[in-house]
N, C-alpha and C positions, 0 to 999 in steps of 0.2 A: 476469455474474456473480459467476462462478467456472471452475471447469478444465472442467465439465461441461453448464452450464446460460447460458444467452442468453437473453435475451428482447425480443420484441421488440413496439413497441406504435404502433398508428397508421399514419399514415402517408398517399399517394395509390394508390389499386389501381385498374389500368384503363388506358385509353387517355386520353392527355394531352388531346383534343379530347371524351373522353366518361369522366369519371372518376368514382369516389365515394372521401370521405372518411372513415376509420374510426378509429374507438377501441376494437378488438379487444389481447385481450392474448396472444400464443404462448409458449411456453419451447422451445426446442431445446434437444436432446440431446442435447449433440457425440459421445459416445460412443457411443450408439444410432443418432446420423443419422437422430431420430425429433422431428418437431413434434408439440405436446400443444398443444389450445388451452384456456386458461384462462377460468376464470368470476369473476372478480372481484366479490364484495360491498363494500356502503357508498358514499362518495361519486365514482360514478365522470366520469371528467375527459371533457368535451364530444370530439367526434370532431377532429382535425385534424392537421395536415400541416405542413411546413417548423420544425418545433418540436425542442427538445434533450433528450436526458437523460441518468445517469448512474447508476449505482450509487454506493450510498450506505455498502454492502457485502453480503456474498452473501446478505441476506432482502429488502432495501431499496432498490426505486428510485425516482428522482425525476425526474419531466418536468416543462418548465417554455416558456409561448407557443406560438407556432405562428400558424396563419391555420386558420379555419375553412371550410366549406362553401361558402359566400356570397363569402371574400375577407378576412372582417372578421375581426382581430387576435383570438386571443383572450386572455380573462381574464387580469389577471398571480398564476394563483392557483399555486400552488406544490402540485403532486401526489405522495404517493407509493404505493405501492407496494409492500404487506408480502407479500411471496411466500408459500408455505405449500407443503408435501408432499403434502397432503393436498388432494384433488378438488374445486375447489369451496368453500376454505376463504381463499382469496388475498383481500385486504381493500384499499382505495383509500383514502385518508387523504386533504380538502380541509383542505391544513395552512392557520390564518388569518393574516394578518399583522398585527405590531404597532406600525400605523403605515401608514404609505406605502409601497407594492410596489414593485417594481424596476421596472417600466411594459411596457406591451403589448410584444410587440414577432417578429419570426420571422427565423431564420437568423443565429441568434446562438447562444454554447455555452455550457453549463453543464457547472462540473468538481466533485467532492467533495477540496477539498484539510482531510483532518480538520484539524481539528473545519469547517473555512472549508468552503460552499457558493458557491461563485461564478457568475455570468452576465458573457460580458463580449462589447460589443458586439451589431451585427443591427440589423433596421430597426424603425424605432419608428413607424411609419406616412408623419411626415413627414421623414425625414428618418436618415441613420445614425448609431451613436455607437461611442465607443471608451472609452465609460465602463466600471470594474467596480461591480457589484454583488454585494454580499458578504452571508452573516448565519452565526450561527453555532448548528449541529447540536450539542446538549449531550447529546443522548439521545436514542432512539428514541420517547417519548410525541411522537408529531405531531399529537395534540389541543392543543395547545398552543402557543401567538401565537409566528413568528417578527420579530425585529425586523430590518429589511433596512437595509442602510448604505453608500454610495458608497467605494468603495476610494480612500483619499488615499495617494501616493507623495511619495519624497522631493524634494524642492524641485527639485534638481537632474535628476531624471531624466530621461530622455526617451519619449517618450510614441505610441502607437504608431498610423495613421491611425486613421479611422473605417471599420467594414470589415464587411462579410457576408458569409456560404458560408463562412468561414475553419473550421478544425476546430484545433481545442488536445489535447494528451495531458502525462502529467507522464512526467517523467525520471527513472530511479528508478536508476540506476547512471552513477558517474565522474563527474567536472566536473558538470556540469549536475545531479550528482543535486538530486532535489528540487522541480525549476524546472519550471513550469507552459509547457508550448511553449504557442506559437502560430503556425500557418504559414499563411499565402498569404488567398484569397478576393478579394474585388472591392469597388472602391475608390468614392468618392461619383458619380465620373461613370462609373463600372462599365466600368473598365481591371479586369483582373487583375491581383492581384499575386505575385511571388512572395520575401515578406520575410518573414524567421524572429525572433519576439520569445520574450523569455522573463522571465516573469516570479516575482520572487520573495523571501521571506522573510526578513526579517534576525533576528538573534537578540535586538535591541532592540525586536521585533514591528513594525519599519516595512516598506515596499514598497519595490519599483524595479521598471521595467523596463528589460533590458535587449537591444540590437540585435545578434544574433549576428553574427558575423563569417565574410565568404566568404572561402576562399583561392582566387585567382586558378585561371581554367581553368575547369572544367565548372560552367556557371550553370544552376540548377534551372528546367523548366518555369514562367510565370505560368496561373496556375489556380483555379477556385475550384466547390465544389460535390463539394469531393476530401473525404478522411477520411485522418489520420495515427494511429501511431502508435510503440512504443516498443519494440525488443530491445535490451537492456543503452544500451549507450550510443551506438545506432543509430537518428535517428528517421527512419522508412520514410513517405513521400507515395505515397496509393495512388487513382491517378484523376482523376476532375474534368475538367472545361471549361476553354478558353477561349474567346477572341474569333475563334476559324481555328475553321472548322465543319471537322470531322471530324478532328481533328488526332491522331495517335494520341501516347498520352498515357503516356511510361515510368514505369512504377516509381522511384523516384528515392530516397537516403538518403546520412544527411547523419550525418556523424562526429564528436560532438560535441568528443568528444577534439582533432580535427585540423583541423576546420572544412571539411574535403574532401566536395565532392559528390560523388557517382554516381551514373550513371544505368543501369538494368536493363532486362529485359523489359519490352512494354509489355501497360497496363492500361488499356482504354477506356471505362471506366464513370463515371457523375457518377450524385449523388444517395444511395449504396449505405451500408451502412451495415458499420464494421469491425471484431472482435477479435481479439485475438490467447490465445493456447494451447503454453504452451513454444514451438516452432520453427515452429508453424505460424501463417498468418494468414487469418480467415474472414473471408468478403464474401458481405452475402447484399442481393438486390432492385438498384434503382434505374433508371435505364436506360443502353442502349449509347448511344456515339459515331454508330456507324451506322444507328440508330432509335432515335430517341428520342418515337417517338411509344409504345409500347408497356412499359410496368413490367416489370419483370426480377421471377421468382419461384425462382432460383438460387442456391444455395449456393457459392459459389468456394472450395479450399483452397488456399494457397498455401506452399511447402516453402522455407522460409527457406535452410534446406541448400543446397538447389537455385539460390535465386536469387545468393546469395552468391557462389559457387562460379560462377555466372558472368562476373567480375571478377577479376584473378588479385590484386590488393591488397586484395580484398575474403575472398576466399580464405582469404588467409592471415592476418586476422582473425576469420576465421570462427574457424580451427583452435583459433587461443588461445582464442577463447572456448569450446569445445567442453571445452577442455582446463580452464578454473574451473569451467565445469556441469557436469561429471564432478570433479571435487575437491568440490563441492556434494554434489553428489548420495548421494558414497559416505559423507562428514562427514557429511550428514543422518542418511542408515539407519543407521550407527554411531551415533548418538545417542537413533536409534528403538529398536537393539536391545539397548543400556544403559540405556534406561531400562526395555523393558521386563523384562529382565533383573533392574533393581535391585527392581521393585516385586512380584518372588517371593522375593526373599531379607529376611532380618533385618534391618534398621536397629539402627544402636548410634546410644546418645545419653549423652554422658560429662556428667556433673555434680557438683558436689563434692559430699563426705561430708558426709550433715546435711541434703540439700538433693535436692528432684527436679526437672528443669524437662523440659517435652515437648518430642514427637520436632517438629524443623521443617522444611521445606522451602521453598525459595527466599526464605530470610529476605534483607533489605536492610538489611546490617549498618549500623549509623551509622559516618558518615566523619568523623574527627576533625577538630578546628577548629583549624586549623594556624597560626593566631595564636596562640590557647591554649594548644596545644601548645609554641609556641615560650617564651611563656614562664613555663609550668611547667618547662622543661628548661632555661633560665638561673635557676632557681631551685631547682635539682638536687631537685624537690618528682615526680620521676615517675623510677622504674625504671628503671635499665640497658636493661632482657628489654623496653619501649616502644620505643626507640627502635633494635632490634635489633644490640643490642653482646652483652650476656651474658644469656643464658634467665635469668626467673623459676620454675623447677621444682617441685611441689607430685607428691608420690608418694604420696596417697592421694585416692580418691575412687570414684567410683562409677558402673560401667559398666546403661544400662536397653536394655532389650532388646524392642524392639516387632515382635512378626508381623507378617504380611502380611494373617494370616485374620483375619477381624474378631468370632471367638467370641473369640480368644487373645488373656491379660494380658498387661499390660506388666509384663517382669518386671528387677527391680532390685538387682544384688549387689554388694559392696564389689569393693574390688579392692585391694593395697596390691604397693607392688617395693621388692626391695629393692637396696643402690649396684651393683649390675651391670644392675637393670631386670627382674630374672626377677622374675617374679609370685607371690605367696605364698600369695594366695589359692588353695582347690582347689575352686574352682566349675566350671572346667574341663572338659568332658564329653564334648566332642563336636571330631570337627573345624572344625565351623561356630564353636561358640566360639573356636578356635583360633584360627582366621582374624579374628575379626574382633576379636578381642586385637592379631593383630598388626598391624591396621591404625592401631588405636588407639596403638599404641606408636610405629609407622612416623614416625604425625604428630607426638605428642607431641615427639617427636626431632627436629624441622625447624624449632624458633621463629621463624624468618627469613619464616616463610609466613603466623603470628597476624598478626590487626589486634587494637589497641589499640582499646577504645572507653572513653569517659573519660564519669564518671558521677557527678551529686554528691555522693548521700549511699551509694551503693548500693557503692564500689568497685572494683577494677579489675577486666576482665573480657576475657579473652582467646580473640580465637576461632580456629578452624581455619579456613582456605579455600579444603580443598577436600578430597575423599576423601568418605566417608561423611557424614550428616547430625551433624558432632557439634560438642561445644562442651567448654571446660577453663577451671574459674574459680581 
């Protein structure tokens, strides 16, 4: 769900020959290393196993499908858990369908690709499927019906074979950015697979599948009932099993940038759950390859720095990633400090004399219609300053100062400049006022940073693109 909370729902508990199916909910506090049982209210879903779940955000978990205690398929209803920090306040929602649902199934995958919730593959009870069903999550009102559709792909797109017990994840870095990646599984004849497919959405709202290329050399193990996750551009395959009894299953890493596979240490479990926080992978539950009679209740933490350092090629790439991560963390910390600092300071807003415009933050400035701009330029109707050749300068204006305190009032003071840009007004009484005016002057004297806005009846407005929240007409 987030960097400190992982949610566990349902599954099979006990021995493979004598087990029970659960519908309970636990939250694992990662930093505290503690499990807390939740007692949700609402439309509680039936107990199930072999279902699939995904987070919609840091407060909502979606589950779908699976099998019930007697082996029958769970109804094709989508359930959403709204997680609350208050004890016994979490709520289950049974989301109604607007028309046919995706169909009962188990051994499938479900993933949220905002705003799309997609379900791929699985066993429908009478065979496997390779169709993708999707719906659109528009808001967090799960009392409204959802309409499900079969995803159409481009005519020439290849299609992955039907499968069960595969795994999928979204790549969020590099050349495969925003691609939904599916790896492995088991085909209709029961054979394990080692193919890797990417589902991608194009800007024109079309979709297609692409089969990932493998560079010659290392070939990944065929497997099913495994998990996958992403660490930047690296796809990491963990656990699973194949047709060979008790075969060691290495953790394998696929570099989406180079199409190379790497084999590392073994992880001999299947039907487990996996999540990643920073450079640590966590796994919970599942069965051991050496003892598939008893479901496990342990959490294993995998340090990716040690895993990558076990291979010389991966070691150097991990070092480069660490530099990128460190720079991003520094930049994030810098922005955080700047935000905290700015919230304590007076914020200037510049407006023309005779009119006041309120302070704005994060305003989306109107983009120039390029065709309209070109036409105006040809007709010489646009001042030269709009194309950054000669600035249009006005030396009369007002400066309004809005202190951060809630009880402070907006202060508006006139300013005038002489030919040498000295302020004629005598309102400057503190170093803070002097600093604000210095910022204004420095920005005013850089017209190349202004953004032209075209407005039909209002006139010409030039906006500064940086510094404090200010604008000048």
